[in-house]
mmCIF file of the N, C-alpha and C atoms, coordinates in Angstrom:
data_MODEL
# 
_entry.id   MODEL 
# 
loop_
_atom_site.group_PDB 
_atom_site.id 
_atom_site.type_symbol 
_atom_site.label_atom_id 
_atom_site.label_alt_id 
_atom_site.label_comp_id 
_atom_site.label_asym_id 
_atom_site.label_entity_id 
_atom_site.label_seq_id 
_atom_site.pdbx_PDB_ins_code 
_atom_site.Cartn_x 
_atom_site.Cartn_y 
_atom_site.Cartn_z 
_atom_site.occupancy 
_atom_site.B_iso_or_equiv 
_atom_site.pdbx_formal_charge 
_atom_site.auth_seq_id 
_atom_site.auth_comp_id 
_atom_site.auth_asym_id 
_atom_site.auth_atom_id 
_atom_site.pdbx_PDB_model_num 
ATOM 1   N N  . UNK A 1 1  ? -18.621 13.826 -33.372 1.00 0.00 ? 1  UNK A N  1 
ATOM 2   C CA . UNK A 1 1  ? -18.150 14.749 -32.441 1.00 0.00 ? 1  UNK A CA 1 
ATOM 3   C C  . UNK A 1 1  ? -18.627 16.488 -32.743 1.00 0.00 ? 1  UNK A C  1 
ATOM 4   N N  . UNK A 1 2  ? -18.730 17.007 -32.105 1.00 0.00 ? 2  UNK A N  1 
ATOM 5   C CA . UNK A 1 2  ? -18.619 17.900 -31.785 1.00 0.00 ? 2  UNK A CA 1 
ATOM 6   C C  . UNK A 1 2  ? -18.097 18.806 -30.590 1.00 0.00 ? 2  UNK A C  1 
ATOM 7   N N  . UNK A 1 3  ? -17.356 19.729 -31.583 1.00 0.00 ? 3  UNK A N  1 
ATOM 8   C CA . UNK A 1 3  ? -16.564 21.035 -31.047 1.00 0.00 ? 3  UNK A CA 1 
ATOM 9   C C  . UNK A 1 3  ? -17.487 22.446 -31.063 1.00 0.00 ? 3  UNK A C  1 
ATOM 10  N N  . UNK A 1 4  ? -18.370 23.470 -29.952 1.00 0.00 ? 4  UNK A N  1 
ATOM 11  C CA . UNK A 1 4  ? -17.759 24.549 -30.110 1.00 0.00 ? 4  UNK A CA 1 
ATOM 12  C C  . UNK A 1 4  ? -16.231 25.445 -30.236 1.00 0.00 ? 4  UNK A C  1 
ATOM 13  N N  . UNK A 1 5  ? -16.713 26.762 -30.453 1.00 0.00 ? 5  UNK A N  1 
ATOM 14  C CA . UNK A 1 5  ? -15.701 27.467 -31.681 1.00 0.00 ? 5  UNK A CA 1 
ATOM 15  C C  . UNK A 1 5  ? -14.621 27.478 -30.689 1.00 0.00 ? 5  UNK A C  1 
ATOM 16  N N  . UNK A 1 6  ? -14.882 27.304 -29.291 1.00 0.00 ? 6  UNK A N  1 
ATOM 17  C CA . UNK A 1 6  ? -13.489 26.958 -28.068 1.00 0.00 ? 6  UNK A CA 1 
ATOM 18  C C  . UNK A 1 6  ? -12.464 26.015 -28.430 1.00 0.00 ? 6  UNK A C  1 
ATOM 19  N N  . UNK A 1 7  ? -13.232 25.570 -29.257 1.00 0.00 ? 7  UNK A N  1 
ATOM 20  C CA . UNK A 1 7  ? -12.929 23.838 -29.566 1.00 0.00 ? 7  UNK A CA 1 
ATOM 21  C C  . UNK A 1 7  ? -12.695 22.522 -28.856 1.00 0.00 ? 7  UNK A C  1 
ATOM 22  N N  . UNK A 1 8  ? -14.314 23.344 -27.948 1.00 0.00 ? 8  UNK A N  1 
ATOM 23  C CA . UNK A 1 8  ? -14.521 22.360 -26.382 1.00 0.00 ? 8  UNK A CA 1 
ATOM 24  C C  . UNK A 1 8  ? -15.506 21.046 -26.818 1.00 0.00 ? 8  UNK A C  1 
ATOM 25  N N  . UNK A 1 9  ? -15.006 20.048 -26.842 1.00 0.00 ? 9  UNK A N  1 
ATOM 26  C CA . UNK A 1 9  ? -16.099 19.113 -27.451 1.00 0.00 ? 9  UNK A CA 1 
ATOM 27  C C  . UNK A 1 9  ? -17.836 19.244 -26.205 1.00 0.00 ? 9  UNK A C  1 
ATOM 28  N N  . UNK A 1 10 ? -18.787 18.806 -27.146 1.00 0.00 ? 10 UNK A N  1 
ATOM 29  C CA . UNK A 1 10 ? -20.213 19.770 -26.797 1.00 0.00 ? 10 UNK A CA 1 
ATOM 30  C C  . UNK A 1 10 ? -20.931 18.051 -27.299 1.00 0.00 ? 10 UNK A C  1 
ATOM 31  N N  . UNK A 1 11 ? -20.900 17.244 -27.944 1.00 0.00 ? 11 UNK A N  1 
ATOM 32  C CA . UNK A 1 11 ? -21.738 16.420 -28.310 1.00 0.00 ? 11 UNK A CA 1 
ATOM 33  C C  . UNK A 1 11 ? -20.537 15.476 -28.656 1.00 0.00 ? 11 UNK A C  1 
ATOM 34  N N  . UNK A 1 12 ? -21.049 13.670 -28.096 1.00 0.00 ? 12 UNK A N  1 
ATOM 35  C CA . UNK A 1 12 ? -20.982 12.673 -28.517 1.00 0.00 ? 12 UNK A CA 1 
ATOM 36  C C  . UNK A 1 12 ? -21.482 12.072 -28.737 1.00 0.00 ? 12 UNK A C  1 
ATOM 37  N N  . UNK A 1 13 ? -21.404 11.232 -30.231 1.00 0.00 ? 13 UNK A N  1 
ATOM 38  C CA . UNK A 1 13 ? -21.922 9.773  -30.972 1.00 0.00 ? 13 UNK A CA 1 
ATOM 39  C C  . UNK A 1 13 ? -24.036 10.397 -30.710 1.00 0.00 ? 13 UNK A C  1 
ATOM 40  N N  . UNK A 1 14 ? -24.591 12.584 -30.704 1.00 0.00 ? 14 UNK A N  1 
ATOM 41  C CA . UNK A 1 14 ? -26.079 12.468 -30.709 1.00 0.00 ? 14 UNK A CA 1 
ATOM 42  C C  . UNK A 1 14 ? -25.769 12.581 -29.305 1.00 0.00 ? 14 UNK A C  1 
ATOM 43  N N  . UNK A 1 15 ? -25.106 12.451 -28.248 1.00 0.00 ? 15 UNK A N  1 
ATOM 44  C CA . UNK A 1 15 ? -25.464 12.912 -27.289 1.00 0.00 ? 15 UNK A CA 1 
ATOM 45  C C  . UNK A 1 15 ? -25.122 14.545 -26.603 1.00 0.00 ? 15 UNK A C  1 
ATOM 46  N N  . UNK A 1 16 ? -25.776 15.605 -26.560 1.00 0.00 ? 16 UNK A N  1 
ATOM 47  C CA . UNK A 1 16 ? -25.439 16.483 -26.024 1.00 0.00 ? 16 UNK A CA 1 
ATOM 48  C C  . UNK A 1 16 ? -25.547 17.371 -24.991 1.00 0.00 ? 16 UNK A C  1 
ATOM 49  N N  . UNK A 1 17 ? -25.987 16.552 -24.086 1.00 0.00 ? 17 UNK A N  1 
ATOM 50  C CA . UNK A 1 17 ? -26.406 16.892 -22.539 1.00 0.00 ? 17 UNK A CA 1 
ATOM 51  C C  . UNK A 1 17 ? -24.826 16.178 -21.970 1.00 0.00 ? 17 UNK A C  1 
ATOM 52  N N  . UNK A 1 18 ? -24.712 16.494 -20.608 1.00 0.00 ? 18 UNK A N  1 
ATOM 53  C CA . UNK A 1 18 ? -23.735 16.451 -19.688 1.00 0.00 ? 18 UNK A CA 1 
ATOM 54  C C  . UNK A 1 18 ? -22.328 17.218 -19.531 1.00 0.00 ? 18 UNK A C  1 
ATOM 55  N N  . UNK A 1 19 ? -22.131 17.987 -20.992 1.00 0.00 ? 19 UNK A N  1 
ATOM 56  C CA . UNK A 1 19 ? -20.763 18.650 -20.827 1.00 0.00 ? 19 UNK A CA 1 
ATOM 57  C C  . UNK A 1 19 ? -20.725 19.615 -20.119 1.00 0.00 ? 19 UNK A C  1 
ATOM 58  N N  . UNK A 1 20 ? -19.859 19.913 -19.620 1.00 0.00 ? 20 UNK A N  1 
ATOM 59  C CA . UNK A 1 20 ? -19.819 21.659 -19.323 1.00 0.00 ? 20 UNK A CA 1 
ATOM 60  C C  . UNK A 1 20 ? -18.037 22.083 -18.976 1.00 0.00 ? 20 UNK A C  1 
ATOM 61  N N  . UNK A 1 21 ? -18.149 23.170 -18.977 1.00 0.00 ? 21 UNK A N  1 
ATOM 62  C CA . UNK A 1 21 ? -16.628 23.992 -18.966 1.00 0.00 ? 21 UNK A CA 1 
ATOM 63  C C  . UNK A 1 21 ? -17.012 25.337 -18.029 1.00 0.00 ? 21 UNK A C  1 
ATOM 64  N N  . UNK A 1 22 ? -15.546 25.714 -17.622 1.00 0.00 ? 22 UNK A N  1 
ATOM 65  C CA . UNK A 1 22 ? -15.477 26.085 -16.509 1.00 0.00 ? 22 UNK A CA 1 
ATOM 66  C C  . UNK A 1 22 ? -15.378 27.929 -16.935 1.00 0.00 ? 22 UNK A C  1 
ATOM 67  N N  . UNK A 1 23 ? -15.017 28.984 -16.253 1.00 0.00 ? 23 UNK A N  1 
ATOM 68  C CA . UNK A 1 23 ? -14.816 29.726 -16.832 1.00 0.00 ? 23 UNK A CA 1 
ATOM 69  C C  . UNK A 1 23 ? -13.144 30.003 -17.932 1.00 0.00 ? 23 UNK A C  1 
ATOM 70  N N  . UNK A 1 24 ? -12.400 29.494 -17.388 1.00 0.00 ? 24 UNK A N  1 
ATOM 71  C CA . UNK A 1 24 ? -10.916 29.080 -17.470 1.00 0.00 ? 24 UNK A CA 1 
ATOM 72  C C  . UNK A 1 24 ? -11.121 27.898 -18.887 1.00 0.00 ? 24 UNK A C  1 
ATOM 73  N N  . UNK A 1 25 ? -11.761 27.707 -19.504 1.00 0.00 ? 25 UNK A N  1 
ATOM 74  C CA . UNK A 1 25 ? -12.259 26.535 -20.568 1.00 0.00 ? 25 UNK A CA 1 
ATOM 75  C C  . UNK A 1 25 ? -12.539 25.137 -19.748 1.00 0.00 ? 25 UNK A C  1 
ATOM 76  N N  . UNK A 1 26 ? -12.263 24.526 -19.340 1.00 0.00 ? 26 UNK A N  1 
ATOM 77  C CA . UNK A 1 26 ? -11.476 23.372 -18.274 1.00 0.00 ? 26 UNK A CA 1 
ATOM 78  C C  . UNK A 1 26 ? -13.250 22.526 -17.922 1.00 0.00 ? 26 UNK A C  1 
ATOM 79  N N  . UNK A 1 27 ? -12.985 21.404 -18.854 1.00 0.00 ? 27 UNK A N  1 
ATOM 80  C CA . UNK A 1 27 ? -13.817 20.418 -18.350 1.00 0.00 ? 27 UNK A CA 1 
ATOM 81  C C  . UNK A 1 27 ? -14.289 19.701 -16.582 1.00 0.00 ? 27 UNK A C  1 
ATOM 82  N N  . UNK A 1 28 ? -15.842 20.388 -16.680 1.00 0.00 ? 28 UNK A N  1 
ATOM 83  C CA . UNK A 1 28 ? -16.581 20.387 -15.045 1.00 0.00 ? 28 UNK A CA 1 
ATOM 84  C C  . UNK A 1 28 ? -16.949 18.758 -15.137 1.00 0.00 ? 28 UNK A C  1 
ATOM 85  N N  . UNK A 1 29 ? -17.319 18.946 -16.753 1.00 0.00 ? 29 UNK A N  1 
ATOM 86  C CA . UNK A 1 29 ? -18.243 17.536 -16.612 1.00 0.00 ? 29 UNK A CA 1 
ATOM 87  C C  . UNK A 1 29 ? -18.052 16.281 -18.131 1.00 0.00 ? 29 UNK A C  1 
ATOM 88  N N  . UNK A 1 30 ? -18.454 15.719 -17.840 1.00 0.00 ? 30 UNK A N  1 
ATOM 89  C CA . UNK A 1 30 ? -18.983 15.270 -19.516 1.00 0.00 ? 30 UNK A CA 1 
ATOM 90  C C  . UNK A 1 30 ? -19.515 13.975 -19.265 1.00 0.00 ? 30 UNK A C  1 
ATOM 91  N N  . UNK A 1 31 ? -20.395 13.412 -20.174 1.00 0.00 ? 31 UNK A N  1 
ATOM 92  C CA . UNK A 1 31 ? -20.713 12.765 -20.190 1.00 0.00 ? 31 UNK A CA 1 
ATOM 93  C C  . UNK A 1 31 ? -21.012 11.666 -21.801 1.00 0.00 ? 31 UNK A C  1 
ATOM 94  N N  . UNK A 1 32 ? -19.920 10.730 -21.994 1.00 0.00 ? 32 UNK A N  1 
ATOM 95  C CA . UNK A 1 32 ? -19.353 10.614 -23.315 1.00 0.00 ? 32 UNK A CA 1 
ATOM 96  C C  . UNK A 1 32 ? -20.478 8.972  -23.693 1.00 0.00 ? 32 UNK A C  1 
ATOM 97  N N  . UNK A 1 33 ? -20.377 8.736  -24.741 1.00 0.00 ? 33 UNK A N  1 
ATOM 98  C CA . UNK A 1 33 ? -21.486 8.148  -25.088 1.00 0.00 ? 33 UNK A CA 1 
ATOM 99  C C  . UNK A 1 33 ? -21.039 6.486  -24.876 1.00 0.00 ? 33 UNK A C  1 
ATOM 100 N N  . UNK A 1 34 ? -21.183 5.988  -24.310 1.00 0.00 ? 34 UNK A N  1 
ATOM 101 C CA . UNK A 1 34 ? -20.775 4.412  -24.135 1.00 0.00 ? 34 UNK A CA 1 
ATOM 102 C C  . UNK A 1 34 ? -19.561 4.112  -23.027 1.00 0.00 ? 34 UNK A C  1 
ATOM 103 N N  . UNK A 1 35 ? -19.764 5.494  -22.486 1.00 0.00 ? 35 UNK A N  1 
ATOM 104 C CA . UNK A 1 35 ? -18.719 5.370  -21.618 1.00 0.00 ? 35 UNK A CA 1 
ATOM 105 C C  . UNK A 1 35 ? -18.604 5.420  -20.027 1.00 0.00 ? 35 UNK A C  1 
ATOM 106 N N  . UNK A 1 36 ? -17.476 6.133  -18.934 1.00 0.00 ? 36 UNK A N  1 
ATOM 107 C CA . UNK A 1 36 ? -18.427 6.421  -17.980 1.00 0.00 ? 36 UNK A CA 1 
ATOM 108 C C  . UNK A 1 36 ? -18.472 7.690  -17.388 1.00 0.00 ? 36 UNK A C  1 
ATOM 109 N N  . UNK A 1 37 ? -19.007 8.368  -16.572 1.00 0.00 ? 37 UNK A N  1 
ATOM 110 C CA . UNK A 1 37 ? -19.119 9.950  -16.836 1.00 0.00 ? 37 UNK A CA 1 
ATOM 111 C C  . UNK A 1 37 ? -18.542 10.387 -15.680 1.00 0.00 ? 37 UNK A C  1 
ATOM 112 N N  . UNK A 1 38 ? -18.036 11.478 -16.099 1.00 0.00 ? 38 UNK A N  1 
ATOM 113 C CA . UNK A 1 38 ? -17.526 12.769 -15.135 1.00 0.00 ? 38 UNK A CA 1 
ATOM 114 C C  . UNK A 1 38 ? -17.727 13.624 -14.739 1.00 0.00 ? 38 UNK A C  1 
ATOM 115 N N  . UNK A 1 39 ? -18.070 13.727 -13.678 1.00 0.00 ? 39 UNK A N  1 
ATOM 116 C CA . UNK A 1 39 ? -18.796 15.297 -12.598 1.00 0.00 ? 39 UNK A CA 1 
ATOM 117 C C  . UNK A 1 39 ? -17.565 15.911 -11.758 1.00 0.00 ? 39 UNK A C  1 
ATOM 118 N N  . UNK A 1 40 ? -18.310 16.721 -11.688 1.00 0.00 ? 40 UNK A N  1 
ATOM 119 C CA . UNK A 1 40 ? -17.562 17.235 -10.244 1.00 0.00 ? 40 UNK A CA 1 
ATOM 120 C C  . UNK A 1 40 ? -15.714 17.604 -10.275 1.00 0.00 ? 40 UNK A C  1 
ATOM 121 N N  . UNK A 1 41 ? -14.803 17.990 -11.666 1.00 0.00 ? 41 UNK A N  1 
ATOM 122 C CA . UNK A 1 41 ? -14.253 18.274 -12.162 1.00 0.00 ? 41 UNK A CA 1 
ATOM 123 C C  . UNK A 1 41 ? -13.954 19.484 -11.065 1.00 0.00 ? 41 UNK A C  1 
ATOM 124 N N  . UNK A 1 42 ? -12.830 19.783 -10.564 1.00 0.00 ? 42 UNK A N  1 
ATOM 125 C CA . UNK A 1 42 ? -12.489 21.019 -10.529 1.00 0.00 ? 42 UNK A CA 1 
ATOM 126 C C  . UNK A 1 42 ? -11.176 21.022 -10.827 1.00 0.00 ? 42 UNK A C  1 
ATOM 127 N N  . UNK A 1 43 ? -10.478 22.031 -11.049 1.00 0.00 ? 43 UNK A N  1 
ATOM 128 C CA . UNK A 1 43 ? -8.913  22.183 -11.362 1.00 0.00 ? 43 UNK A CA 1 
ATOM 129 C C  . UNK A 1 43 ? -8.720  23.417 -10.804 1.00 0.00 ? 43 UNK A C  1 
ATOM 130 N N  . UNK A 1 44 ? -6.825  24.055 -10.395 1.00 0.00 ? 44 UNK A N  1 
ATOM 131 C CA . UNK A 1 44 ? -6.462  24.432 -9.683  1.00 0.00 ? 44 UNK A CA 1 
ATOM 132 C C  . UNK A 1 44 ? -6.200  25.729 -10.957 1.00 0.00 ? 44 UNK A C  1 
ATOM 133 N N  . UNK A 1 45 ? -5.519  26.966 -10.167 1.00 0.00 ? 45 UNK A N  1 
ATOM 134 C CA . UNK A 1 45 ? -4.885  28.274 -11.087 1.00 0.00 ? 45 UNK A CA 1 
ATOM 135 C C  . UNK A 1 45 ? -4.347  27.996 -11.692 1.00 0.00 ? 45 UNK A C  1 
ATOM 136 N N  . UNK A 1 46 ? -3.552  26.920 -12.085 1.00 0.00 ? 46 UNK A N  1 
ATOM 137 C CA . UNK A 1 46 ? -2.502  26.462 -13.144 1.00 0.00 ? 46 UNK A CA 1 
ATOM 138 C C  . UNK A 1 46 ? -3.158  25.313 -13.979 1.00 0.00 ? 46 UNK A C  1 
ATOM 139 N N  . UNK A 1 47 ? -5.109  25.575 -14.340 1.00 0.00 ? 47 UNK A N  1 
ATOM 140 C CA . UNK A 1 47 ? -5.409  24.827 -15.021 1.00 0.00 ? 47 UNK A CA 1 
ATOM 141 C C  . UNK A 1 47 ? -4.992  23.298 -15.319 1.00 0.00 ? 47 UNK A C  1 
ATOM 142 N N  . UNK A 1 48 ? -4.732  22.506 -13.237 1.00 0.00 ? 48 UNK A N  1 
ATOM 143 C CA . UNK A 1 48 ? -4.791  20.934 -12.929 1.00 0.00 ? 48 UNK A CA 1 
ATOM 144 C C  . UNK A 1 48 ? -5.637  20.893 -12.833 1.00 0.00 ? 48 UNK A C  1 
ATOM 145 N N  . UNK A 1 49 ? -6.113  19.638 -13.478 1.00 0.00 ? 49 UNK A N  1 
ATOM 146 C CA . UNK A 1 49 ? -7.549  18.899 -12.299 1.00 0.00 ? 49 UNK A CA 1 
ATOM 147 C C  . UNK A 1 49 ? -6.960  18.370 -11.044 1.00 0.00 ? 49 UNK A C  1 
ATOM 148 N N  . UNK A 1 50 ? -7.753  18.922 -10.791 1.00 0.00 ? 50 UNK A N  1 
ATOM 149 C CA . UNK A 1 50 ? -7.519  18.843 -9.188  1.00 0.00 ? 50 UNK A CA 1 
ATOM 150 C C  . UNK A 1 50 ? -8.250  17.276 -8.517  1.00 0.00 ? 50 UNK A C  1 
ATOM 151 N N  . UNK A 1 51 ? -9.478  17.522 -9.385  1.00 0.00 ? 51 UNK A N  1 
ATOM 152 C CA . UNK A 1 51 ? -10.170 16.618 -8.743  1.00 0.00 ? 51 UNK A CA 1 
ATOM 153 C C  . UNK A 1 51 ? -10.701 15.957 -9.853  1.00 0.00 ? 51 UNK A C  1 
ATOM 154 N N  . UNK A 1 52 ? -11.611 15.039 -9.767  1.00 0.00 ? 52 UNK A N  1 
ATOM 155 C CA . UNK A 1 52 ? -13.250 14.491 -10.650 1.00 0.00 ? 52 UNK A CA 1 
ATOM 156 C C  . UNK A 1 52 ? -13.419 12.868 -10.039 1.00 0.00 ? 52 UNK A C  1 
ATOM 157 N N  . UNK A 1 53 ? -14.876 13.249 -10.117 1.00 0.00 ? 53 UNK A N  1 
ATOM 158 C CA . UNK A 1 53 ? -15.676 12.220 -9.414  1.00 0.00 ? 53 UNK A CA 1 
ATOM 159 C C  . UNK A 1 53 ? -16.688 11.098 -10.781 1.00 0.00 ? 53 UNK A C  1 
ATOM 160 N N  . UNK A 1 54 ? -16.057 9.793  -10.393 1.00 0.00 ? 54 UNK A N  1 
ATOM 161 C CA . UNK A 1 54 ? -17.051 9.278  -11.349 1.00 0.00 ? 54 UNK A CA 1 
ATOM 162 C C  . UNK A 1 54 ? -17.284 7.528  -11.064 1.00 0.00 ? 54 UNK A C  1 
ATOM 163 N N  . UNK A 1 55 ? -18.596 6.877  -11.457 1.00 0.00 ? 55 UNK A N  1 
ATOM 164 C CA . UNK A 1 55 ? -19.479 6.551  -10.886 1.00 0.00 ? 55 UNK A CA 1 
ATOM 165 C C  . UNK A 1 55 ? -19.308 6.695  -9.304  1.00 0.00 ? 55 UNK A C  1 
ATOM 166 N N  . UNK A 1 56 ? -19.403 7.951  -8.192  1.00 0.00 ? 56 UNK A N  1 
ATOM 167 C CA . UNK A 1 56 ? -19.716 8.679  -6.976  1.00 0.00 ? 56 UNK A CA 1 
ATOM 168 C C  . UNK A 1 56 ? -18.511 8.308  -6.535  1.00 0.00 ? 56 UNK A C  1 
ATOM 169 N N  . UNK A 1 57 ? -17.179 8.406  -6.640  1.00 0.00 ? 57 UNK A N  1 
ATOM 170 C CA . UNK A 1 57 ? -16.288 8.114  -5.973  1.00 0.00 ? 57 UNK A CA 1 
ATOM 171 C C  . UNK A 1 57 ? -15.498 9.358  -6.711  1.00 0.00 ? 57 UNK A C  1 
ATOM 172 N N  . UNK A 1 58 ? -14.946 10.153 -5.781  1.00 0.00 ? 58 UNK A N  1 
ATOM 173 C CA . UNK A 1 58 ? -14.390 10.555 -5.956  1.00 0.00 ? 58 UNK A CA 1 
ATOM 174 C C  . UNK A 1 58 ? -12.947 10.948 -6.061  1.00 0.00 ? 58 UNK A C  1 
ATOM 175 N N  . UNK A 1 59 ? -12.110 11.717 -6.568  1.00 0.00 ? 59 UNK A N  1 
ATOM 176 C CA . UNK A 1 59 ? -10.290 10.944 -6.277  1.00 0.00 ? 59 UNK A CA 1 
ATOM 177 C C  . UNK A 1 59 ? -9.995  12.535 -6.517  1.00 0.00 ? 59 UNK A C  1 
ATOM 178 N N  . UNK A 1 60 ? -9.002  12.699 -5.626  1.00 0.00 ? 60 UNK A N  1 
ATOM 179 C CA . UNK A 1 60 ? -8.248  13.754 -5.860  1.00 0.00 ? 60 UNK A CA 1 
ATOM 180 C C  . UNK A 1 60 ? -6.765  13.598 -6.473  1.00 0.00 ? 60 UNK A C  1 
ATOM 181 N N  . UNK A 1 61 ? -5.866  14.465 -7.276  1.00 0.00 ? 61 UNK A N  1 
ATOM 182 C CA . UNK A 1 61 ? -4.880  14.148 -8.394  1.00 0.00 ? 61 UNK A CA 1 
ATOM 183 C C  . UNK A 1 61 ? -4.130  15.291 -7.114  1.00 0.00 ? 61 UNK A C  1 
ATOM 184 N N  . UNK A 1 62 ? -2.579  14.981 -7.759  1.00 0.00 ? 62 UNK A N  1 
ATOM 185 C CA . UNK A 1 62 ? -1.746  16.139 -7.370  1.00 0.00 ? 62 UNK A CA 1 
ATOM 186 C C  . UNK A 1 62 ? -0.511  16.250 -8.107  1.00 0.00 ? 62 UNK A C  1 
ATOM 187 N N  . UNK A 1 63 ? -0.332  17.682 -8.689  1.00 0.00 ? 63 UNK A N  1 
ATOM 188 C CA . UNK A 1 63 ? 1.383   17.595 -9.390  1.00 0.00 ? 63 UNK A CA 1 
ATOM 189 C C  . UNK A 1 63 ? 2.005   17.712 -8.698  1.00 0.00 ? 63 UNK A C  1 
ATOM 190 N N  . UNK A 1 64 ? 3.871   17.667 -9.288  1.00 0.00 ? 64 UNK A N  1 
ATOM 191 C CA . UNK A 1 64 ? 4.374   18.002 -9.269  1.00 0.00 ? 64 UNK A CA 1 
ATOM 192 C C  . UNK A 1 64 ? 5.291   19.538 -8.586  1.00 0.00 ? 64 UNK A C  1 
ATOM 193 N N  . UNK A 1 65 ? 4.154   20.223 -10.012 1.00 0.00 ? 65 UNK A N  1 
ATOM 194 C CA . UNK A 1 65 ? 5.285   21.901 -10.166 1.00 0.00 ? 65 UNK A CA 1 
ATOM 195 C C  . UNK A 1 65 ? 3.893   22.344 -10.328 1.00 0.00 ? 65 UNK A C  1 
ATOM 196 N N  . UNK A 1 66 ? 3.163   23.384 -10.666 1.00 0.00 ? 66 UNK A N  1 
ATOM 197 C CA . UNK A 1 66 ? 2.338   24.518 -11.607 1.00 0.00 ? 66 UNK A CA 1 
ATOM 198 C C  . UNK A 1 66 ? 2.220   24.116 -13.407 1.00 0.00 ? 66 UNK A C  1 
ATOM 199 N N  . UNK A 1 67 ? 2.988   23.338 -14.171 1.00 0.00 ? 67 UNK A N  1 
ATOM 200 C CA . UNK A 1 67 ? 1.894   22.558 -14.991 1.00 0.00 ? 67 UNK A CA 1 
ATOM 201 C C  . UNK A 1 67 ? 2.020   20.419 -15.409 1.00 0.00 ? 67 UNK A C  1 
ATOM 202 N N  . UNK A 1 68 ? 1.373   20.921 -16.144 1.00 0.00 ? 68 UNK A N  1 
ATOM 203 C CA . UNK A 1 68 ? 0.305   19.720 -16.179 1.00 0.00 ? 68 UNK A CA 1 
ATOM 204 C C  . UNK A 1 68 ? 1.499   17.971 -16.694 1.00 0.00 ? 68 UNK A C  1 
ATOM 205 N N  . UNK A 1 69 ? 2.970   18.620 -16.678 1.00 0.00 ? 69 UNK A N  1 
ATOM 206 C CA . UNK A 1 69 ? 3.878   17.587 -16.976 1.00 0.00 ? 69 UNK A CA 1 
ATOM 207 C C  . UNK A 1 69 ? 4.469   16.953 -16.366 1.00 0.00 ? 69 UNK A C  1 
ATOM 208 N N  . UNK A 1 70 ? 4.089   16.457 -14.924 1.00 0.00 ? 70 UNK A N  1 
ATOM 209 C CA . UNK A 1 70 ? 3.784   15.705 -14.082 1.00 0.00 ? 70 UNK A CA 1 
ATOM 210 C C  . UNK A 1 70 ? 3.007   15.580 -13.044 1.00 0.00 ? 70 UNK A C  1 
ATOM 211 N N  . UNK A 1 71 ? 2.094   14.411 -12.857 1.00 0.00 ? 71 UNK A N  1 
ATOM 212 C CA . UNK A 1 71 ? 1.024   14.018 -12.309 1.00 0.00 ? 71 UNK A CA 1 
ATOM 213 C C  . UNK A 1 71 ? 1.598   13.289 -10.865 1.00 0.00 ? 71 UNK A C  1 
ATOM 214 N N  . UNK A 1 72 ? 1.854   12.958 -10.149 1.00 0.00 ? 72 UNK A N  1 
ATOM 215 C CA . UNK A 1 72 ? 2.089   12.333 -9.040  1.00 0.00 ? 72 UNK A CA 1 
ATOM 216 C C  . UNK A 1 72 ? 1.637   11.473 -8.365  1.00 0.00 ? 72 UNK A C  1 
ATOM 217 N N  . UNK A 1 73 ? -0.019  11.849 -7.972  1.00 0.00 ? 73 UNK A N  1 
ATOM 218 C CA . UNK A 1 73 ? -0.646  10.997 -7.295  1.00 0.00 ? 73 UNK A CA 1 
ATOM 219 C C  . UNK A 1 73 ? -2.460  11.041 -7.842  1.00 0.00 ? 73 UNK A C  1 
ATOM 220 N N  . UNK A 1 74 ? -2.774  10.105 -7.839  1.00 0.00 ? 74 UNK A N  1 
ATOM 221 C CA . UNK A 1 74 ? -4.146  9.628  -8.258  1.00 0.00 ? 74 UNK A CA 1 
ATOM 222 C C  . UNK A 1 74 ? -4.833  9.310  -7.045  1.00 0.00 ? 74 UNK A C  1 
ATOM 223 N N  . UNK A 1 75 ? -5.473  10.340 -6.247  1.00 0.00 ? 75 UNK A N  1 
ATOM 224 C CA . UNK A 1 75 ? -6.233  9.109  -5.038  1.00 0.00 ? 75 UNK A CA 1 
ATOM 225 C C  . UNK A 1 75 ? -5.042  8.399  -4.321  1.00 0.00 ? 75 UNK A C  1 
ATOM 226 N N  . UNK A 1 76 ? -5.395  7.669  -3.737  1.00 0.00 ? 76 UNK A N  1 
ATOM 227 C CA . UNK A 1 76 ? -4.265  6.737  -3.341  1.00 0.00 ? 76 UNK A CA 1 
ATOM 228 C C  . UNK A 1 76 ? -3.378  5.680  -4.664  1.00 0.00 ? 76 UNK A C  1 
ATOM 229 N N  . UNK A 1 77 ? -2.637  6.719  -5.455  1.00 0.00 ? 77 UNK A N  1 
ATOM 230 C CA . UNK A 1 77 ? -1.838  5.420  -6.572  1.00 0.00 ? 77 UNK A CA 1 
ATOM 231 C C  . UNK A 1 77 ? -0.980  7.466  -6.539  1.00 0.00 ? 77 UNK A C  1 
ATOM 232 N N  . UNK A 1 78 ? -0.260  6.277  -6.360  1.00 0.00 ? 78 UNK A N  1 
ATOM 233 C CA . UNK A 1 78 ? 1.250   7.487  -6.354  1.00 0.00 ? 78 UNK A CA 1 
ATOM 234 C C  . UNK A 1 78 ? 2.374   7.007  -7.896  1.00 0.00 ? 78 UNK A C  1 
ATOM 235 N N  . UNK A 1 79 ? 2.798   7.994  -8.264  1.00 0.00 ? 79 UNK A N  1 
ATOM 236 C CA . UNK A 1 79 ? 3.486   7.511  -9.390  1.00 0.00 ? 79 UNK A CA 1 
ATOM 237 C C  . UNK A 1 79 ? 5.566   7.292  -9.611  1.00 0.00 ? 79 UNK A C  1 
ATOM 238 N N  . UNK A 1 80 ? 5.247   7.854  -7.704  1.00 0.00 ? 80 UNK A N  1 
ATOM 239 C CA . UNK A 1 80 ? 6.781   8.287  -7.742  1.00 0.00 ? 80 UNK A CA 1 
ATOM 240 C C  . UNK A 1 80 ? 7.432   7.017  -6.392  1.00 0.00 ? 80 UNK A C  1 
# 
């Protein structure tokens, strides 16, 4: 694995394409070697993952508050 000066992953198993980040440093896309690519990652103003696309399907996420301590839903799955 290779990380940049901001501690963001920029290479995995020699693959350097497919990794991107927004101005706040949140990952917006990833292409892990041997794994499922993630694209279209969007984030709230509180740096909480708001949506993610994998295998052509976009899933929304919901959090209970303004931090990442309690995710309450991922797509149609609720956690309470």
